[in-house]
N, C-alpha and C positions, 0 to 999 in steps of 0.2 A: 438477443438484443433487439428491443423495441418489438417485441411479439407480445400479443395478449395471451397470458398463459392461465389465466383463470381456470379454464377447463382441465389443465393438466392436473387431475386428481384421480384417486382411485374412486370407483363407481360406489363403494359402500360408504364414502363421505357423504354422497347425495343423498343416498336412501336414509343413511341415519338423520340428516339435516331435515329431510322431509318428516320422518318420524318424529323428531323433536317438536317440529311446529305442530304436527297432528295431535300430539300430546300434550299440548300446552306449555312446553318447557324451552320454547325457542329464546325466551328472555332469561332462562336460568344463567347466573354468572358462573363459569368455569374456568378452572386453572389448569394449563397442561404444561408439562416440561418435557423439553428435548434433552436428551443425555446419551451418551454411549458406554459401553460396558467393558470394553477392551480396546487397548491400544493396538492399532495394526502392526504387523510384524514382532509382537511381543515387545514393543518399544516401550520407554518409560514414560513418554509424554507425546500428545498431540497438538497440532497448531490449529487454532480457529480460523475459519476462511469461509468466505460466500456471504458474510452479512450485507454488503452492499447489495448484491443481487436479490437477497431476501427482502430487503426493504423495497427495491424496485417493484417485486411482485406485489407486494402488500399494498402499495401506493396505488397500483393501478388494477386492483380487482374491480372486474365489471363484467355482467353477463350481456353478450349482445343478442340482439334478435335472432339470429342464426343458432346460438346457444341454445334459447329458450324454445326453439322449434325443434331442435335436436331432441332435448329432454321431453318436450310434450309428446313426440313422438314415440316415446318409450313406452308411453301408456301406464307407467307406474307411479307419477308424481302429481299430487293434488293442485288444483287451479290456485289454490291460496299459496302454496309453495312456489309455483312458477312466478306468481305475482310478487312474491318476496324477493325472489332472485332478479326480477325484471327492476325493481326499485331498490337494488342492494347497495348499502353503503357500510364500508367496514368500520367497526365501532370497538375494537379490541386495543387493549394495554399489550405492549410488547416489551420486553427486556431481553438483552442478550450480552455475554461476554464481548467485550471488543475485539474485533478482527485483528489478528496476529499474536494474540495472547496464547500461551501454553494452556493446555487444559488437560483434565485427568478424568478417568471413569466415575461415574456416577454423580457428576456435576451437573445440575441444570444449566446448560450453556445457552438454551433460550427458553423463556417463560412466556406464554400466551395468557392473558385473563380477559374474559368477554362474554358476551352471549354465546351458549354453548353451540348453537346453530353454526357460528363463524368459527369460534376458536378451534372446532372440530374440523372443519372444512379445510382449513388452511394447511393442516399436517402434512400431505404428501408434497407440497412444493418447500415446505420449510426442510423436511428431512431430505429431500433430493438436493436441494442446493447447499445446505450445510455439510452434508455427508459427502457428497462428491468434492467439493474444495478443500474440505478439512483433511479428506484422505490425500488428495494430491500434495497438499501443503506439507502434511506430516511426512511423505515419502521423500519429497525434496529436501526436506530438513536433514533427514539422515544422509542423503547423498552430499549435501554441501558440507556437513561435518565430517564425511569420510573424505573429503578432498582437501581437507587442513589448509585452507585459505585459497586454493587453486579455484579457477572459475568454474562453474557449472552451468552448462546451456541446455536448455529443454529443446530436444529434438524430435518430439514425437507426434508430431500433427498426424501425419499419414496412417498412424497406428492407433489413434485415440478412437473412443468410442462414440464417434459422431462429431459434427461440427462443434457443438458446445462444449464436448468433452475436449477437443482440442483448444479453444478459445479461452474457456474458463479455466482449463486445467494449466494452460501456460500461465494466467494471471496468477492462480493459486501457489504455482511453483517460484514464481517471482517474489511474491510477498515472503515466502520461506527462505530466500536466500539465492535463488538461482540468477544467474548474472543476465539472462535474456533468453530468447526463444526464435525458433524457426518461422513461428506463425506470424504472418504479417497482419492479419486482422486483430490479433490481440495486441499488437503495437498500436494498430489505428485507434482501437476501442478503448484501450487501457493504459497506453504507454509502456509497455512492457517492451523493451529494445528488441527489436528484430535483427538476428544476424544469421550471417550464412555465405558461402562463397560459390562454390561447383560441386556437380554430381560427376560420377565417373562418365556419363554420358557426354559431357563436355569435352573430357580427354579423349574419348573414342571417336569424336565426331570430326578431329583434326587428323591430318596425315601422321602426324608424330606426336609424342608426348611433349616434347620440346615446344613445337609450334602452339600447342593448347596453352601451356604456361605462359609463353611469351605472348600470345594474344590476350590472356587475362591480365597480365601484368600491364600492358599498353593500356587496357580499358580500366583498370582500376589500380593505378600506381601507388597509390597512398594508402591502399588496404588488401594487399595482396597476399592471400592465403591459397596454397594450392594442395589439390588431393594426390597423396604420392603413391598410393597403392593399387593403381588401376592394372598395373602390369608386374613390377617389382619395386619394393620400397627401396632397398640398398642399391640394387643394380641399375635401376634406371630413374625413378622417382626423384629421389633425394638428389643425386647429381643433376638432374635436369633442372630441378628446382635452384640448386647452386648455380647452374650455368645460367638461368634466366635472371638470377638476382644480379650477377656480375655482368652479364652483357646487355641487358635491358634496363632494369630498374636503377642500378647504381650511376650510370651514366646519365640517367634522368634526374638524380639527385634524390631517389628514394630508396628505401630498404624493404626487403622482403618480411612481411609481417609473420609469416607463419607457414607451417606445414601440417597437412592433417593426415593421420594414419586410421584406416577404418577396418583393417582386418589382420589377421596374422599373430604372431606371438608379441603383443604390444609391449610388454616389459622389455624384451630382448631389443625389437626394432627401435623403440623410442631411445635406448641407451646408445644405440649405433648410430642412430639418426644425430644425436646430440653430438656425439664425437666428429661426425662428418661435418656438421655445420659449425661447430666452434674452429674446426682445422682450417675452414673457409673464411675465418673472421666474422661468422654470422652468429656471435654469442646472444645478440638480441632476438633472433628470430625463434619464436615460439613453437612448440610441438602441441597440436591438439589432437586428441585421440577420442574415437568412438567406437561402435560396435558392440549393442545389447551388454551394455554395462550396468552396475546396480552398486549399492553402497559397499557390498562386500569384495566385489571385483576391485573396485577403486581403492579400497583399502588394501587389498592384496597387492595391487600394482605398485603402490607408494612402499609398501613394506619391501618388494623386490627391487627397489632402487630404479625404478622406472622413471625417466626423464620427461616429466608432462607438465605442461604450464595450464592446461584447460581441458576439460571433458565435455563431451557433447554426448547427452543421453536422452535416448528415445523411448521406447515401448514400455521398458521397465519403471519408467518414471511416469508417464503421462496415463498409463494404465494402473500404476500401482501393482504391478503383475505379480508379485509374491504375496500380497494380502489385497485383493480388489474391491474389499467392501469395508467401510467405516464402521456400520452397524449402529448408528444412531438410532433412537427409538423416541417415541412421542407418546406420553401417558397422561392421563387425568389423575391430578393430586389432590384437588379439592373443588368443592362448589360453595356457593354462597346459599344460606338459608333465606327464607323471604323476609327475614328481619336483618338480613346482613351479616349474620355470623358465618366465619369460615368453618366449613364442615371437612375435615381431611378424609382424603380416599387413598387406599392402597391396593395395589395389585400384588395377590398372594400366589405363589407357586411352589410344586414341590421342588423344583430348581431354585434354590436360595438367592441364586445370582439374580433371578429375574423379579424377586421381591423389591418393589419400588419404595421410595422415600417419599411419605406423604407431605400434604400441606404446602402452602405459598411461601417459598424459602429465597434466602439469599446465600451467595458463596462468598466465604471472606478468605482472603488469602494473608497468610503471616510471613512477612519478610524480616530476615535478621538484620539488625540495625547495624551490627559490626561488619558482616560480609557482603550486604546486600542480596543475599541468596534467599530464594523461596525455601520457608521452612515445611509449611503443610498448609492444607485449606480445611476450612470447616463449615459446615451447612448448617444455618441456623434458620428460625422463623423469620419471615421478613421484617417483622417489627422489632426484632432482638439488635441491639448495638453493642459490640464489643469495645470495651475501653482498655486500648492498649498501653496505658500508663500502670495498668494492674497486672499482675500474673494470670495467666489462663491455663486451666485444666483440659489439656487434650487427653481423649482416650479412643482407643480403637472400639468402633462400632458393634464388632463382633466378638471381639476378645476384650471384653470389657476391664479386665484386670492390667491390660497393658495401658499404663498412663504416665503421662508426663507434664510437668508443669513449664510453661514457657514463659520466659521473660525477655526483655530488652529486645522487643520486636515491634512492627508497624503492622496494624491489622487495616485491611483496604477491602470495602466490598467491591465485589469485580462485575456483578451485571449493572448494565446502564439501561436507561429507558430510551426506547427508539419510537413508540407510539403511545399517545394519550388520548384513549377514546377514539381511536382511529386516525387522529391527527398525527401526521409525521413530525417529530421533533428531533430526530437525527440529523446531525450535521455531517454530510459525507466527507470523508477524508481521502486526499490525494493518495495514490498507490504508494509513491516514495515515502510518505508519512507511515503509512501502515508497514511497508517492508522495514523502516527504521525500527519501528516500535517491536515488531517481531525479533528483529536481530537482538534488541535489548532484553526483551522477555526471555530469550533463549540462554543470554549469558548469565541470568539469573538462576539457572537450574544446575543442581549440584552435578558434578561429573559423574558420581555414581549412578544417578538417575537418567543420565544422557547414554549410559553404555547401550550399544546394539543389542547385547545379548546378555540375559538375565540381569537386568537394570534392578538397582535398588528401588523398592516400592515407594512412591510418593503418598503420604498420608492424606486421606480425605475423609475427614471425621465428622461427626453430628455433634451439635449442641446438646446439652443435656436436656432442655426443653423438647427438642425435636426427637431425640431418641426415646424419652419417655411417651411421646405421643404415639410412636411408631411401635413401640412394645405394648401399649395398650390396643392398639387396632389388632395387632397380631394375636393378642388373648383373646379379645372379644370374637375374633372370627374362629379361634380354636373352640370356644364354648359353643 
């Protein structure tokens, strides 16, 4: 937050930029796409996140005197290049899929058009920003869905990969549906509700567990949740919580808000705890559980009849522990000729999955008018327009005989422009607006696509024009 991150880049971005200038290519207009190849955890979709931070980075690109002095000291950059950086002014066009939208492999989720010396340079931070938050938002989405309406709170700050990992990870998790975070700075900076009560050290620091609970109840009578597993959940923790509720809180006119279980057989302990609370007339007292949870454990606990009102999830959410890399890449897809014609570019690999989709593109999403569900996406040339009053022929870009004509649909272009020749035209959105948008977008995904394991593939096809251009480039390279 409020840091100059201009120099957070890979060194080869600078050596290439210097090379472009030295070879008279600094003003060549290039087109770059960011996209990803696989959904983490083998899931059916991902969540777009990090756009606001990407915009902030691009708005504040500037090279300080200290930066120039450092680069000059490396002894490999020309004076002309250092002067270019000293007078740097961002001049690119940027488009992106809105934050909170569901996204799929192969789609350009960010597109940058501008002088190649600049469009190349911003690669690292665009990837870093979008990759990280999209990863955490995607993981949080899985956990929220597993909780089946119960609150999921992000509790992983102390296990995050650094300060930004904690703060921005909490932001991303909230966008995807988490109810709050343990991270206070994320609340202050972004409005992600900070939540939390006590640690085991609070209970241990008093002469008895009862005294610890009583002291906390007197301090926070309107929001008292106590941690009941410091010694024994069923033998002392829950009984002492009930005793404090009856002897301290209720005489003051308050109710015990909840108890938290952080260890042991949570399914069994939560069921027994629920029985004890209900027998004491505390049916409104919630049960919070934590302890190295993920979406599969959450799902299994509920299947086993665990009595849980909310989940606190730490390291496996904030680090996306089971699949800690989003894998977004940033590839050149076209350049402008001297007369302004777009010349498509393609990266070819023996690994077919790494062959890129060339040209300046748009992502179109088809939504079924009957049920409001997302049907498929199509990548087109930027100037193509899809008339959704007419049937549209979809075909698999790899298995072209698999074809389907879609009708009764709404077609919408997904990418929106954020920068026009370096001028920011993006209107920031409140995090609550992004969160609500994300919830709506997820509700439009078929249940079959939302499965945790072996989800039905969501189709991302190419328009006929784009497919023809890609095939022509492949054949030319083969020759």
